[in-house]
C-alpha positions as CSV (number, residue, x, y, z in Angstrom):
1,M,116.8,110.5,102.1
2,T,114.2,112.2,104.2
3,R,110.7,110.5,103.7
4,I,110.6,108.1,106.6
5,L,107.8,105.8,107.9
6,G,108.3,105.3,111.6
7,L,106.7,102.3,113.4
8,D,106.1,101.6,117.0
9,P,105.3,97.8,116.9
10,S,102.6,96.3,119.0
11,T,100.3,93.4,118.5
12,V,97.5,95.5,120.0
13,A,98.1,99.0,118.5
14,T,101.1,99.8,116.2
15,G,101.7,103.5,115.9
16,W,102.9,104.8,112.6
17,A,104.0,108.2,111.2
18,L,105.3,109.5,107.9
19,L,107.9,112.2,108.3
20,D,109.4,114.2,105.5
21,D,112.1,116.8,106.2
22,G,110.9,117.2,109.8
23,T,107.2,117.5,108.8
24,V,104.6,114.9,109.8
25,L,102.6,114.2,106.7
26,A,100.4,111.4,108.1
27,S,100.1,109.3,111.2
28,G,97.8,106.9,112.9
29,V,97.4,103.6,114.7
30,F,97.1,100.2,113.2
31,R,95.3,97.4,115.2
32,P,96.3,94.0,113.7
33,E,93.3,91.6,113.6
34,G,93.6,87.9,114.2
35,D,93.0,85.4,116.9
36,T,96.6,84.0,116.9
37,L,100.0,85.6,116.8
38,D,100.6,84.1,113.3
39,E,97.4,85.8,112.0
40,K,98.4,89.1,113.6
41,L,101.9,88.9,112.1
42,A,100.4,88.2,108.6
43,A,98.0,91.1,109.1
44,A,100.9,93.4,110.1
45,H,103.0,92.4,107.2
46,N,100.2,92.9,104.7
47,W,99.2,96.2,106.2
48,L,102.7,97.6,106.0
49,W,103.0,96.4,102.4
50,L,99.8,98.4,101.5
51,Q,101.2,101.5,103.4
52,L,104.4,101.3,101.5
53,L,102.5,101.3,98.2
54,G,100.4,104.3,99.3
55,L,102.9,106.4,101.1
56,W,106.2,105.7,99.2
57,P,108.7,106.3,102.1
58,Q,112.4,106.1,101.4
59,A,113.1,104.3,104.6
60,V,111.3,102.5,107.4
61,A,112.2,103.0,111.0
62,V,111.3,100.3,113.5
63,E,111.7,100.6,117.3
64,T,113.7,97.7,118.6
65,P,112.1,95.8,121.5
66,F,113.8,95.9,124.9
67,F,113.7,93.5,127.8
68,K,111.9,95.0,130.8
69,L,110.1,92.3,132.7
70,N,108.4,89.9,130.4
71,A,110.4,87.6,128.0
72,K,107.3,86.5,126.2
73,T,106.4,90.1,125.3
74,L,109.9,90.7,124.1
75,V,109.8,87.7,121.8
76,T,106.4,88.6,120.4
77,L,107.5,92.2,119.7
78,A,110.7,90.9,118.1
79,Q,108.6,88.7,115.8
80,L,106.3,91.6,114.9
81,G,109.3,93.8,114.2
82,A,110.6,91.1,111.9
83,A,107.3,91.0,110.0
84,Y,107.6,94.8,109.5
85,R,111.3,94.6,108.5
86,L,110.6,91.8,106.0
87,A,107.9,93.8,104.3
88,A,110.2,96.9,104.1
89,T,113.1,94.8,102.8
90,M,111.0,93.0,100.2
91,F,109.9,96.5,99.1
92,G,113.6,97.4,98.7
93,L,113.7,99.9,101.5
94,P,116.4,100.3,104.1
95,V,115.3,99.7,107.7
96,V,116.6,101.9,110.5
97,E,116.6,100.4,114.0
98,V,115.7,102.9,116.7
99,T,116.1,102.1,120.4
100,P,113.6,103.4,122.9
101,A,116.3,105.7,124.4
102,V,117.2,107.2,121.0
103,R,113.5,107.7,120.3
104,C,113.3,109.9,123.4
105,T,116.4,111.8,122.8
106,A,115.4,112.6,119.2
107,V,112.7,114.9,120.6
108,G,114.9,116.4,123.3
109,L,114.0,114.2,126.2
110,G,116.0,111.9,128.5
111,G,116.5,108.4,127.3
112,N,114.0,106.9,129.7
113,A,111.2,109.4,129.3
114,A,107.7,108.3,130.1
115,K,105.2,107.8,127.3
116,E,103.2,110.8,128.5
117,Q,106.3,113.0,128.2
118,V,107.0,111.8,124.7
119,L,103.3,112.5,123.7
120,Y,103.4,116.0,125.1
121,T,106.8,116.8,123.6
122,V,106.0,115.4,120.1
123,N,102.8,117.5,120.1
124,A,104.7,120.6,121.0
125,V,107.7,120.1,118.7
126,F,105.6,119.1,115.6
127,S,102.5,121.3,116.3
128,L,100.3,118.2,116.5
129,D,97.3,117.3,118.6
130,L,97.9,113.5,119.1
131,T,96.2,111.6,121.9
132,D,97.6,108.1,121.4
133,H,101.1,107.4,122.7
134,N,101.7,104.7,120.1
135,E,101.2,107.4,117.4
136,S,103.5,109.9,119.1
137,D,106.1,107.3,119.6
138,A,106.1,106.6,115.9
139,V,106.7,110.3,115.2
140,A,109.6,110.3,117.5
141,I,110.9,107.0,116.0
142,A,110.8,108.6,112.5
143,A,112.5,111.7,113.8
144,A,115.3,109.6,115.3
145,A,115.7,107.7,112.1
146,E,115.9,111.0,110.1
147,I,118.7,112.2,112.4
148,K,120.6,108.9,112.1
149,L,120.3,109.0,108.3
150,R,121.5,112.6,108.1
151,E,124.4,111.8,110.3
152,K,125.3,108.9,108.1
153,E,125.1,111.1,105.0
154,L,127.4,113.7,106.6
155,S,130.0,111.2,107.6
156,E,130.3,109.8,104.1
């Protein structure tokens, strides 16, 4: 299993990237429309469903939210992640959870690397010219999931 759609969930700008055997096939940023959280969650779910139909990944990787300072943001990101997980599961795809620290280490950085460091490193490692950290995070999330899935295959 190597074709992975990585997602960096955000109600403002969700980064996404499709990785296949270490090659970035496509990437971008989705900006959910809506005035309420419920509208944004529905938009995110529907958007992912359309992406799954068009990109045909074999797995979806979603970054898990972490508690830093704001509990409300944590809950919102968890709800958004659940909307993405639901769409992937309804499509019959496995969902790989990736922590922010694992996202960083997947591209050779320390577990608490800054967004700018991830952007620079992803561009260097994958020969890209990305400018949005949400998009580069999604590439790193997909790369981390690819590593996790290969480790799982090797251990079986």
